[in-house]
N, C-alpha and C positions, 0 to 999 in steps of 0.2 A: 508434435506439440502445436497447439493453436497459436496463431499470430495474435499479438496483443491488440486490444481494441484501440482504435485511433479516435479518441474522443473529440479531436478538433477537426476531423474530416467534415467538410461542408460548412465550417464556421467562417464567417466573414470577419476574421481577426485583422486588426490594424497590423501593418508590417512591423516586425520586430526591429527595435532601434539598433543602430550601429555606433552612434556616437557615445562616448563613455558616460556623459552626463545623463543622457536619455536611458541608457542601459541601467544606470544606478537608480533612476526614478522607477523604472519597471520592477526592479528587484525590491525596492522599498514598498511598492504597492502590493506585491505578492506576499511579502513578509507581513504587512499589515493585515491583509486578508486572512492569512493563516492564523495570526494571533487573535483577531476579532471573531472569526468563525469559531475558534476553539473556546473563547470566553463567553460569547453571546449567542452563538448559533447562527443559522442562515437568515431566518426571517427578521431577527432583531438587529442585524448588521446592515447598515445602509451604505451606499456609495460614498455619501458625505463622511460617514464614520471612517471608512477606509482611507479616503484622501487625507482627512484630518490626522489620523493616526500616523500616516506616512509623512506628515508635514508638508503636504503638497496641495495645490489648488484642485478643486473638483474637476476643472477642465482638463487637468493633466491625466486624470483617471481615464477620460474618454479618448485620450490620445493612444492609450495602450489596450483598453478593453471597452467593448461596446455596452456591456451590462455586468451586473453582479453575477449573473448566471455564467457569463463567459469567463469571468475571473475564476469561478469555481471549477469550470471545465479545464482551464489551463492548469490549475493546481493539481487536480486529480490526474491529468495527463502527465504531469511531472512525476507524480507518485508512480504511475505505471511504468514510465520510462526508467526510473530508478530501479524498480523491481526487475524489469526485463534485463538489466545488466548484471544481475546477481547470478553467478555461476552455481547452479544447483547440483553440482556433482562433487562431493568430497573426494579427495584423492584416494585411490585404492590402497595406497601404502600407509595411510593414516588410520588411526583408530576410528572405527565407524561411529561409535557413540559420540566421541569428541567432535567428529566431523559434522554430524547431524546437529549437535548443540551449537556449534559455531555458525552453521548456516542459518538456523532459526534466530539466533541472537543478531546476526548481521541484517537479516531481512526485517526484523522488528525495529531495529534502529532506523532503518529507512522509513518504515511505516509510521513510527512515532513522530518523526519530523513533520509529517503531513497529517497529524492527528486532527488538527483543527479543520482541515479540508474534509476529512472523512466524516467528522461529526456533522458538518454542514451538508455534505452529500447525502447522508442518511435522512436528514430532515427534509431536504429539498425534493428528493425523489418521491416522497409520500404524496406530493401534489403535482408532480411533473412526470407524466407517463413516459416521456422519452428518456429521462434519466433512469427510470426504473428498468427500461429495456437495456440501457447501457450497463446498469448494475448487474443484470443477469449475464451479460457478455463478459464482464470483468471477472465474475466468479467462475464462469466456465474456463476462462483463460488461466486464472491462478490455480484452479484445480488441475488443469492439464499440466502445469509446470510441476506441481507436486507429484502427479502421476509419473512424470518423466524421472523425477528424483527417485521415486519408489521402484521404478523398473530398473534403475541403475543399482540400487541397493540389492534388489532381488538377484542380481547377477554376480554379486560379490561372493568370494569363498565362504562357505559355512552358512550361507543364507538359507532360511527355511523355504520350502516349496509350498505352492498352493495359496499364497496370499492374494486376496482380492484387492489388487492394486488400485483399480478405479474407485471401488467402494471406499477404501481407506482414504484415498486422496480427497474425495468429496466430503467425507466426514471431518477430516482434519482441516480442510480449507474452510468449512463453515465455522469450525471451532476457532480458527485463527482470526477470521473477520469479527466474530463475536468478541474475542479477547481484545482486539483492537478497539472496538466500540466501548469497552469497559475500562480501558487502560487509564483514562483520565482520573478515575476514582481509585486507582490502585497506587500503592507505594512502589518504588523501584524494586524493592526486595520481593514484594509479592508478585509483581509482574515477572521478575526473573525466575521465581519459583515455578510459575505457570509454564514458562518456556522450558525449564529443566524437566518438568513432568512430561511435557509434550515430546521432548527429545527421548525421554525414557520409554514412553509408549511406542513411539515409532521404531526405536531400536529393537524393542522386544517383539514387535510385530514381525520383524525379519530375522532376528538372531536370538540364539540361546546364549546365556552366559557360559563361559568355559567351565567345564567340570572342575571342581575343586579337588 
């Protein structure tokens, strides 16, 4: 499995605060960025907007982030860190279909928290070639994690043989990122239905239903 992209490598970030009040201010700025990026997008959100939404002076923003772009990088890096901690191997003793569904639901709950950052990311990378390169690396990484999950499934009892693991991983990875980009326009029920369908497709790619 590939290592996750380190979006902050080479970034001249201010040191993370240690005092509780400063930590709280940084958290408030990140939460404000997530909310405003989700509502207004990247270009229409200014540093002044973020500071005002967080209830802080503009100068406080610059104590924690050097630019709006750096704030976006921090938020996306937080998303990747959260995804990296998800164990993509359902226990062999559990029902495979339920395990797949649980994994997808858990992963999307992580993604949805950072939905505002992803909306801003997709917008910003259209005019920022460096972000576009990072985006390609992110997709390669998430596809490699799916491939690792699929290799695990392929080794379970009663799994089909001959599944194109890498091809399926790339296809499903693209589908999941597209689904995330559309999630803001979906009801919770519709989004959950898409996740259920995805789990169904993955399950049937590897397993046959038991004979009745």
